[in-house]
C-alpha positions, 0 to 999 in steps of 0.5 A: 385537522379539525377540532372534532373529537375522533369518531364523533361528529361535531353536532353531537358535542355541546357548544361552549354556548350551550354549556355556559348556559347550563352552568351559569346558574351554578356558577353563580351560586358558587360565586355568591359565597366566594368572599365569605368562604375565603374570609372564614377559611370554609372549604368548598365541599358543598360547591364541589357537590353541586358540580359533581351532580351537574355532571361537570367532571364528565366534560371531557369524557368522549361521547362514545363513552358516555361523556360530553366530549368537549374539546379542550378550548371548551373545557378551558373557557368553562374553567376560566368562567368557574375561576372567576366565580371562584378560583379555589373551586376551579383549581381543585378539579386540575388533578381530575381532568388531567388524570382523565386526559391521560387515561382516556387516551390510553391504549387500553380499551378497558381502562378507558371504559373503567374511568369513563364509567367511574366519572359518568355513572358514579360521578367520581372525582380524582384528586392528586398526591404525587409531590413530596416536600424536602426531596431534591428531585422526583427521583428521590421520593420516599413513598413506596409501593411494595408486594407483601408476602401474600401477593398483594400490593401496599403503598407507604409514605407521605405526599404534600400539595394534594390538590383536590384530594379532600373532595375526591373519591380517588387519588392519583399517586406516584411511588418507587416500586423496586427499581422502577416508579409506578403511578396509580389511583387508590380510593380516598376511603381505603383503609390507611389513607388520611387526608389533611387540610394543612396547606398554609400558603398565603393564597389558594387556601381552600383547594385542599392542597395539604398532606396525604399519608398512606400506611399499608394502603391496598393497591389494585394491580390492574391500575398500575402504570410502571416505567423506568425513570428514563422511559417516560413518553413525550405527551401533552400532559405537562402542558395540560397540567400548566394550562389548567393553572393558567385558566385559573389565572385568567378568571382570577384577573377577570374577577379582580377587574369586576370587583374593583369596577364594582368598588369604583362604581359604588364610590361617591368621593371625587378622586384627588386631582380629578376634573371638577364634577367628576365621579370616580367612574367618570375620572379619566385616570381611573378609566385608564387604569381599569382599561389597562387591567381589562385589556391585560386579562383579555390578553391572558384569556386569548392566550389560554384559549390559543393554547388550548387549541394546540392541547386539543390537537395533540389529544387528537394526534395521540388518538389517531397515532399521528405524529403524536410526539410532534403534536405534544411538542407543539402543544407544550410549547404553546403552553410555555409561551402562554405562561410567559405571557399570563403570569406577568399580565395577571400579577400586574392587573391584580396590583395596578387596580389598586391605583384606582381605588384609594385606601378604602379598597384595602379594607380586610372586609373587602379582601381585594388583596386575595386576587393578587395572593391567589394569582401569586400562589398559582404563579409559583407552581412552576419557575417563569424564568425556566419557562422563558428559557425553554421557549427561548431555547426552542427558538434558538436551538430547535429542540423543546426541553422538559423537566426530564431529559431523556432523548439527545437535546442541545439543552440536555447538558445545561443545568436544569433546576427541578421545578414543581413539574418535575416533582411526580414520578409520572409526570407524563400522565400527572403533574401535581400541584 
């Protein structure tokens, strides 16, 4: 199996090199104000608009539907580049690309065409509002979809972790629908929908990850996906959502190394205990510290792109109906493994770089601690020990676990901590943040 998209010749798809050249200028502009935005808690509305009008949101839309049709490794490599410029801007596109990944591989041609048109022609951005605070598990969510006496559908409830929704035209929502569950998009300008910027985490503060409330919000029936709690298919979507976070982590690590390198290169004070005549940049100890951090970040990027190849193969298998579940298992396992590698390495890199800088690097004007805070926040989305367990369980027992269990599995009887992956009611098509 190749990495060509189904029905599209590879020559028609722009390469990473082409797209990197196309987006380098806008990525550079985004990077220029990143520190000031973080210091002033200025949400990146303008920067999102730059990307919208540059067609960034249509990267994954197949060529025959008017998009760029890029394979997953190209998309995730560009996301790493964007995260290096500003991790908040890269992160807030997570719900958008995941929603499209699911809906553009739908068996319904009208659904595929509708969302391709929304993104390609109307430059629409899709946000995410699926998780709720204070509930035991995703089955206990309190947001409801109901049918009124006039036959119309109405949405009521409150969601949190609505990453990207402040910047979006549509938002993907999950809700209880009688005895079943439903997932569906609604317009963010719909009457009764309110978006609130109340995210109070110590990292990733500019992603619009706050509350979205719904009060009798109208829902179009044509957009509904309905299922029982135990009838969700195995797809690569859970891996896709997680890999987006890992790409942001890789970009954070790269920016942290770049920032500390610039700090060291501009410093003139000889490090304590360094050889006579040594500058901070020529000090062997500093070189070793930066060398280790750089290598760790490189390993993370390689792990992310390797998993992206398996995500692409799962996408193609789903389109071609070729052992789609097996391909999804392989892709999700690959992402779990990448998570086990990436999180510790980036957290180590964003901490150890201070060993080469001295007290001056802790100045709040430099805000170098933001790299660790942002990385730590992203790394908290899904429990790392649980993914270590699931990878080990696969190696030892031959079955891959999921946040939900609805097929026989040697792991099914083990206590399963509900993690962030399991807080949305339709995680096969969306995994909120």
